[in-house]
ZANULUM-786085 format. One line per field, with one value per residue: x negated, y, z negated of N, C-alpha, C, O in turn; residue number from 1; residue in one letter. Coordinates in steps of 0.001 Angstrom, whole numbers, plus 500000, padded with zeros to 6 digits. Layout:
<nodes>
nc1 = [X/...]
nc2 = [Y/...]
nc3 = [Z/...]
cac1 = [X/...]
cac2 = [Y/...]
cac3 = [Z/...]
cc1 = [X/...]
cc2 = [Y/...]
cc3 = [Z/...]
oc1 = [X/...]
oc2 = [Y/...]
oc3 = [Z/...]
num = [NUM/...]
residu = [A/...]
</nodes>
This chain:
<nodes>
nc1 = [481206/480968/481684/484377/487068/488774/491321/492635/495187/495670/497624/498046/499192/501167/502588/504995/505928/508037/506875/504360/504529/506300/509778/510301/510026/510730/510021/509784/509193/507926/505248/503882/501215/500026/496910/494960/492358/490159/487721/485364/486844/487777/488835/492351/494800/498048/501716/503857/505702/508234/510001/512480/513493/516444/516536/515982/518618/518845/516067/513035/511706/508902/507496/504968/504078/505906/505070/503198/504545/505200/507278/509620/512565/514136/516874/517825/517392/519276/521483/520379/518381/517405/518968/516866/516553/517329/515349/513097/513716/513819/511069/510031/511266/510208/507419/507682/508835/506639/504942/503283/501911/500408/499963/497495/497459/496589/495341/494538/493226/494545/495813/497879/499762/500168/501189/503784/505085/504981/506439/508990/509633/509903/511990/514159/514478/513609/511586/507982/505766/503091/501995/499913/497597/495308/493657/491425/490650/489058/487418/486199/484725/482908/481317/480480/479328/477675/478456/479525/482456/483670/482893/484486/486753/489273/488661/485768/484995/486005/484258/481757/481927/482451/485034/488122/489505/492502/495357/496113/498913/500255/499575/500442/502718/504185/504233/502517/500172/499611/499046/496768/495107/494689/492908/490735/490252/489403/486983/485469/485299/483852/481427/478084]
nc2 = [491715/494391/496482/495805/495998/494235/493351/494303/495350/495682/497129/496674/498791/499513/501719/502355/504974/507642/509930/512460/513552/513271/513673/515666/513734/510274/507372/504276/501594/499542/497878/495860/494288/492352/492400/490821/491310/490062/490126/487577/485811/484647/487146/487434/487075/487993/487916/489250/492185/493306/495715/497371/500665/502724/505791/509098/511520/513818/513816/513918/512293/511388/510471/509613/508819/506800/504876/503657/502242/499595/498760/499556/501535/504450/504900/502329/501387/502740/501114/498565/498959/499302/501545/504327/504560/502102/500460/501338/500756/498140/497613/498411/496524/494121/494459/494413/491837/490271/490874/493004/495770/498077/499418/499894/501911/501097/501776/501850/504583/506199/508668/509104/506985/506942/509664/509372/507385/508434/510835/509949/508406/510648/512044/510337/510161/508053/506398/506551/503946/504182/506499/509432/508919/507307/504540/504739/502671/503275/505317/503944/502005/503510/504502/502003/500566/502404/503919/506038/508099/507531/505044/503323/502112/499405/497205/497465/497238/494657/493032/493781/492942/490340/489169/487698/489419/491291/489667/490747/490827/491448/493784/497052/496268/496750/494903/492878/494373/495314/492931/492114/494251/493711/491634/492854/494774/493115/492007/494433/495041/493046/492599/492541]
nc3 = [487808/488051/485932/485283/483092/480396/481673/484667/486670/489860/492477/495659/498196/500874/503384/505883/507990/509295/510089/509286/506564/503509/502836/504897/506782/506927/504716/505978/505568/502957/501336/498920/497123/494514/492749/490458/488166/485868/483266/483442/484991/488208/490738/491474/493899/493684/493796/496234/497515/499553/501458/503611/504303/504315/506319/505336/505193/507735/508058/510120/513078/514383/517322/517856/515306/514913/516741/515318/513354/513359/514994/513704/513619/512712/513425/513489/510879/509503/509228/508507/506523/503011/500540/499440/496548/495596/496811/495357/492692/493012/493598/491055/489377/490418/489790/486994/486521/487286/485313/485319/483739/483644/486410/488899/491622/494925/498135/501659/502768/500832/500185/501955/501659/498831/498532/499820/498318/495737/496223/496831/494432/492838/494147/493967/491257/489726/487424/488009/488218/488738/488206/488626/490061/492498/493853/496569/499183/501345/500558/498358/499779/501019/498862/497461/499733/500854/503179/505914/506386/508916/509260/507894/508830/509099/510830/511100/508312/507771/509337/508177/505581/505818/505886/506960/509768/510054/511296/514472/515375/513075/512168/510900/509775/506754/504678/505382/505841/503221/501876/503308/502623/499990/500063/501054/499062/496904/498115/498303/495590/494562/495959/496195]
cac1 = [482197/480784/482621/485764/487484/489431/492240/493190/496215/495756/498747/497747/500412/501159/503879/505172/506759/508601/505977/503142/504768/507574/510819/510504/510066/511221/509287/510600/508910/506969/504784/502999/500653/499266/495515/494575/490967/489806/486398/485197/487703/487781/489850/493426/495906/499355/502895/504032/507092/508446/511449/512574/514382/517268/515939/516551/519507/518229/514689/512697/511146/507799/507312/503484/504113/506770/504323/502366/505487/505491/508511/510731/513217/515082/518259/518307/517335/520514/522439/519678/517524/518005/518883/515674/516638/517430/514072/512121/514084/513361/509477/509744/511729/509226/506275/508122/508925/505248/504195/502319/502243/499634/499484/496679/497798/495491/495725/493555/493552/495592/496478/499057/500710/500578/502112/505190/505532/505265/507561/510171/510057/510430/513242/515216/514583/513258/510226/506865/504952/501809/501378/499529/496309/495329/492312/491430/489635/488083/486364/485464/483822/481838/480471/480050/478450/476886/478934/480183/483837/484034/482488/485422/488020/489368/487839/484376/484813/486238/483041/480658/482156/482617/486364/488867/490233/493943/495959/496595/500301/500845/499125/501475/503847/503661/503970/501160/499002/499390/498423/495355/494297/494296/491678/489621/489953/488561/485612/484763/484912/482967/480310/476754]
cac2 = [492352/495858/497470/495437/495794/492917/492966/495272/494896/496632/496915/497104/499337/500082/502400/502863/506234/508220/511090/512577/513972/512873/514744/516077/512486/509110/506214/503271/500359/499549/496579/495877/493017/492399/491830/490793/491115/489990/489692/486202/485077/485242/487896/486630/487720/487438/488021/490457/492727/494118/496240/498379/501566/503679/507027/510293/512193/515030/513751/513873/511054/511580/509264/509160/508147/505534/504012/502924/501829/498129/498533/500064/502649/504946/504720/500912/501151/503275/499866/497355/499244/499596/502812/504442/504312/500672/499928/501660/499979/496744/497518/498368/495261/493164/494555/493957/490355/489816/491136/494230/496708/499338/499083/500787/502064/500978/501766/502220/506038/506240/509879/508908/506004/507543/510799/508997/506707/509423/511799/509078/508306/511925/512465/509478/510308/506769/506506/506176/503147/504410/507881/510513/508627/506136/504089/504657/501706/503845/506040/502818/501423/504625/504386/500648/500135/503545/504168/507216/507977/506937/503566/502686/501484/498050/496256/497479/496723/493220/492542/494083/492200/488904/488696/487601/490527/491137/489181/491984/490822/491730/495141/498051/495750/497221/493778/492226/495386/495370/491649/492073/495154/493035/490826/493979/495293/492041/492010/495599/495119/491894/492592/492950]
cac3 = [488630/488110/485152/485140/481758/480025/482687/485493/487632/490977/493401/497027/498624/502317/503780/507305/507885/510585/510347/508422/505243/502935/502800/506340/507529/506050/504443/506606/504804/501774/500874/497758/496675/493165/492600/489032/487901/484442/483034/483355/485805/489673/491054/491931/494615/493226/494470/497116/497525/500799/501809/504540/503698/505078/506430/504660/506009/508328/508288/511509/513561/515152/518127/517809/514106/515114/517561/514431/512419/513471/515731/512971/514129/511815/513763/513180/509549/508756/508914/507894/505336/501604/500069/498839/495160/495424/497157/494403/491557/493416/493250/489658/488872/490854/488939/485645/486536/487501/484062/485519/482875/484000/487748/489600/492960/495894/499485/502624/502996/499805/500139/502716/501071/497589/498759/500197/497124/494612/496439/496803/493086/492255/494811/493415/489913/489173/486899/488857/487303/489091/487789/489655/490592/493313/494271/498092/499651/502238/499559/497586/500701/501244/497729/497368/500852/501347/504584/506290/506517/510197/509256/506898/509501/508580/511568/510660/507001/507763/509851/507283/504409/506216/505589/508184/510165/509976/512641/515276/515424/511828/511763/510859/508878/505432/503804/505785/505588/501766/501443/503784/501852/498706/500285/501236/497687/496298/498805/497936/494203/494235/496816/495489]
cc1 = [482115/481783/484053/486115/488232/490420/492716/494105/496293/497046/498337/499147/500160/502501/503802/506198/507109/507825/505005/503396/506145/508568/511249/510711/510333/510088/510282/510342/507920/506558/503835/502517/499768/497948/495165/493037/490764/488491/486345/486005/487579/489077/491107/494419/497136/500472/502875/505505/507101/509934/511296/513678/515197/516515/516751/517534/518849/516803/514296/512058/510164/507370/505934/503472/504845/506102/503401/503223/505936/506829/509753/511304/514313/516592/518820/518334/518532/521415/521700/518766/518219/517939/517555/515538/516602/515984/513138/512397/513674/511909/509322/510178/510674/507934/506566/508174/507609/504405/503162/502779/501726/499162/498602/496989/496582/496024/494458/493901/494836/496348/497853/500093/501197/501508/503563/505772/505890/506384/508922/510614/510638/511832/514396/515415/514225/511816/509178/505988/503396/501146/500898/498200/496451/493958/492359/490284/488645/487048/485561/484370/482606/480764/479788/478942/477611/477185/479465/481658/484285/483714/483450/486664/488073/488699/486436/484134/485052/484868/481852/480789/482422/483949/487115/489620/491713/494439/496589/498218/500974/500470/500304/502736/503406/503450/502682/500033/498663/498708/496975/494509/493876/493040/490527/489250/489045/487191/484911/484363/483946/481636/479120/475956]
cc2 = [493926/496686/497041/495236/494487/492504/494196/494745/495998/496202/497574/497503/499775/500630/502619/503960/506721/509564/511232/512954/513601/514090/515188/514837/511353/507887/505095/501914/500524/498152/496790/494420/493140/491663/491952/490517/491122/489545/488148/485256/485497/486115/487010/487548/487194/487640/489301/490883/493422/494473/497294/499373/502304/504991/508130/510976/513482/514926/513518/512377/511548/510327/508756/508316/506685/504498/503129/502267/500368/497884/499029/501390/503136/504773/503233/500690/501770/502134/498796/497648/499379/501083/503108/504121/502771/499908/500205/500968/498504/496533/497517/497000/494148/493232/494168/492408/489651/490110/492263/495381/498080/499337/500165/500772/502035/501075/502158/503578/506288/507512/509787/508219/506581/508636/510347/508357/507625/510387/511043/508786/509611/512337/511655/509521/508991/506928/505796/505349/503497/505685/508641/510112/507410/505865/503944/503719/502304/504646/505005/502186/502356/504536/503023/500217/501187/503817/505628/507028/507205/505471/502725/502177/499998/497038/496239/496922/495138/492627/492731/493164/490812/488361/488648/488935/490251/490638/490483/492008/491297/493165/496164/497425/495884/496022/493053/493162/495439/494104/491731/493054/494572/492245/491785/494528/494300/491999/493240/495642/494081/491828/493175/493801]
cc3 = [488421/487271/485013/483677/481554/481174/483428/486570/488699/491810/494667/497649/500132/502666/505250/507159/509218/510905/509219/506867/504782/502792/504244/507188/506362/505933/505078/505996/503783/501410/499775/497424/495496/493241/491209/488956/486365/484308/482725/484129/487252/489943/491774/492685/494163/494231/495298/497034/498915/500994/502940/503994/504752/505257/505672/505622/506415/508426/509727/511765/514609/516059/518107/516355/514215/515931/516547/513294/512500/513982/514869/513515/513034/512131/513459/511607/508719/508350/508159/506623/504088/501415/499332/497368/494785/495808/496013/493098/491903/493208/491864/488998/489184/490033/487479/485699/486563/486222/484247/484642/483136/485427/488255/491086/493883/497246/500306/503137/502128/499767/500769/502024/499607/497650/498955/498915/495984/494904/496446/495351/492557/492892/494327/492041/489160/488680/487861/488030/487589/488670/488916/490281/491539/493739/495855/498538/500630/501443/498733/498424/500978/500056/497537/498456/501441/502846/504690/506473/507731/510258/508288/507500/509078/509470/511213/509316/507013/508279/508924/506033/504596/505843/506934/508522/510126/511365/513291/515349/514130/511289/511921/510402/507580/504521/504159/505569/504184/501300/502065/503017/500534/498893/500413/499944/496932/496833/498262/496490/493820/494953/495969/496419]
oc1 = [483101/482589/484893/485514/488311/490341/493198/493785/496875/497444/498274/500102/499114/503506/502774/507146/506540/508128/504819/502546/507084/508209/512401/511452/510171/509402/511456/511281/507167/507419/503090/503303/498846/497847/495055/492523/491151/488042/487100/485894/487286/490175/490873/494815/497323/500217/502080/506390/506119/510878/510272/514633/514764/515817/517958/517256/518333/516216/515090/511931/510583/506946/505717/502889/504418/506485/502930/502629/506883/507513/510874/510525/515180/517426/520005/519158/518781/522034/522269/518451/519437/517093/517100/514561/515958/515580/512375/511446/513217/511482/508542/509463/510316/507407/505683/507515/507440/503279/502274/503888/502394/497949/498941/496809/495647/497081/493483/494846/495946/497500/498845/501186/502383/502523/504469/506851/506963/507176/509921/511801/511697/512695/515515/516417/514566/510955/509400/505409/502532/499937/501393/497664/497403/493160/493161/489109/487502/485857/484378/483281/481463/479552/478560/477891/476898/476267/479785/482102/485153/484165/483172/487590/487046/488184/485869/483164/484342/484373/480983/479778/482618/484039/486830/490288/492134/494010/497442/498797/502184/500912/501038/503796/502405/502577/501887/498973/497481/497861/496025/493336/492812/492195/489438/488068/488014/486252/483790/483306/483259/480780/479230/474861]
oc2 = [494639/497456/497864/494370/493691/491355/495110/493791/497063/495037/498797/496726/500299/500042/502996/503907/506269/510224/510366/512681/513610/515260/515068/514852/511536/507523/505037/501122/501496/497301/497768/493473/493956/490524/493076/489608/492066/488688/487574/484040/486667/485843/486053/488610/485979/487548/490225/490150/494021/493720/497937/498964/502499/505325/508054/510990/514199/515911/512987/511505/512082/509294/507563/507233/505653/503331/502048/501771/499946/496960/498892/502287/502397/504542/502987/499935/501453/502158/498163/496767/499548/501795/502212/503498/502309/498924/499294/500600/497772/495483/496705/496453/493356/492198/493621/491776/488588/489627/492438/495895/499092/499255/501331/499751/502813/500511/502694/503694/506531/507481/510292/508740/506661/508639/510887/508755/507561/510738/511632/508891/509654/512897/512164/508993/508891/507483/504714/505925/503147/505889/508532/510935/506632/506773/503186/503981/501856/504568/505206/501870/501925/504504/502976/499649/500949/503928/506294/505902/506338/504742/501570/501824/499410/496052/495163/496187/494412/491721/491859/492682/490094/487182/489389/489499/489095/491110/491159/493094/491523/493647/496145/498011/495288/496078/492680/492723/495601/494168/491422/492786/494906/492181/491517/494751/494695/491955/493093/496161/494229/491036/494128/494240]
oc3 = [488608/487793/484647/483042/482490/481609/482760/487279/488494/491797/494788/497641/500514/502267/505814/506376/510211/511899/508363/506020/505578/502659/504661/508171/505156/506889/504713/505926/503726/501189/499715/497445/495481/493699/490719/489607/485676/485070/481940/483972/487497/489457/492513/492203/494232/495432/495125/496592/499351/500754/503171/503333/505888/504299/505443/506821/505557/508874/510503/510905/515636/515541/518321/516301/513698/515865/516901/512336/511837/513541/515359/513838/512568/511255/513233/511091/507556/507287/507270/505823/504029/501958/498620/496950/493843/495189/495692/492408/491025/492728/491368/488157/488312/489622/486819/484873/485967/486099/483412/484788/482923/485624/488054/491749/493699/497528/499778/503918/502603/499335/500242/501797/499286/496953/498321/498477/495384/494029/496035/495040/491931/492216/494258/491558/487981/489363/488405/487109/486785/488771/490038/491024/491489/493970/496400/498280/500711/501747/498459/497945/501135/500266/497463/498160/502416/503659/503706/506698/507641/511142/507963/506769/508741/508943/511020/509132/506317/507609/508902/505523/503615/505502/507874/507655/510162/512418/512716/515379/514127/510245/512909/510622/507183/503655/503296/505121/503881/500409/501345/502759/500014/498000/499907/499682/496387/496038/497774/496131/492810/494558/495198/496067]
num = [1/2/3/4/5/6/7/8/9/10/11/12/13/14/15/16/17/18/19/20/21/22/23/24/25/26/27/28/29/30/31/32/33/34/35/36/37/38/39/40/41/42/43/44/45/46/47/48/49/50/51/52/53/54/55/56/57/58/59/60/61/62/63/64/65/66/67/68/69/70/71/72/73/74/75/76/77/78/79/80/81/82/83/84/85/86/87/88/89/90/91/92/93/94/95/96/97/98/99/100/101/102/103/104/105/106/107/108/109/110/111/112/113/114/115/116/117/118/119/120/121/122/123/124/125/126/127/128/129/130/131/132/133/134/135/136/137/138/139/140/141/142/143/144/145/146/147/148/149/150/151/152/153/154/155/156/157/158/159/160/161/162/163/164/165/166/167/168/169/170/171/172/173/174/175/176/177/178/179/180/181/182/183/184/185/186/187/188/189/190/191/192]
residu = [M/G/G/V/S/A/R/I/E/Y/V/S/V/D/V/E/A/S/G/P/V/P/G/A/F/S/M/L/S/L/G/A/T/I/V/T/M/A/R/G/E/P/P/R/I/G/A/S/Y/Y/T/E/L/Q/P/L/A/G/A/G/A/D/E/T/A/L/A/Y/A/G/G/L/R/P/E/N/L/V/A/T/G/Q/P/P/A/E/A/L/R/G/L/N/D/F/L/S/R/E/G/V/R/R/P/V/F/V/A/H/C/A/S/F/D/W/M/F/V/A/W/Y/Y/S/H/T/G/I/P/N/P/F/G/Y/A/A/L/D/T/K/A/L/A/M/G/R/L/R/L/G/W/R/E/T/G/T/E/L/L/A/R/R/L/G/I/P/R/Q/D/P/R/T/V/H/H/A/G/H/D/A/A/W/Q/A/T/L/L/I/A/L/L/T/T/E]
</nodes>
């Protein structure tokens, strides 16, 4: 498994947001799926976490971004979403219950998802279990498969790696996206 130490707990994360940057825009939903890899054992996809968040007071909503937010609307989440601090405490509690001690943040185009998650942890004053680093599956695919950036879209990678593509009805749902990205991560880490 190419350099896997005794045990690594990856957490595949996906975020849907009302715009391109945190603070000015809101994180609308957050999904996370655990992937455990240990030397001598097959990779294992574990439990998942999903939540929808109340928008930040005064934050904007970009209609182009909302078109990719899985049907979530900030005005609806005012009543149905969790307060951001509660959602992040829920994620930390989930990781703790699952025995994840040193999670490695993983996302497809991780700069976007990590930026929102890190900003929200800082904004709410809740400890960030992920720290300052993230593993980007797009960059990982470039290196492992010797591809160019434009060849690292999820559809192209699914075909190239021989994994099922994500059901189009579930795309842009943070929970489903995080779970599918977990499958992608395993394929990238175990491909020869």
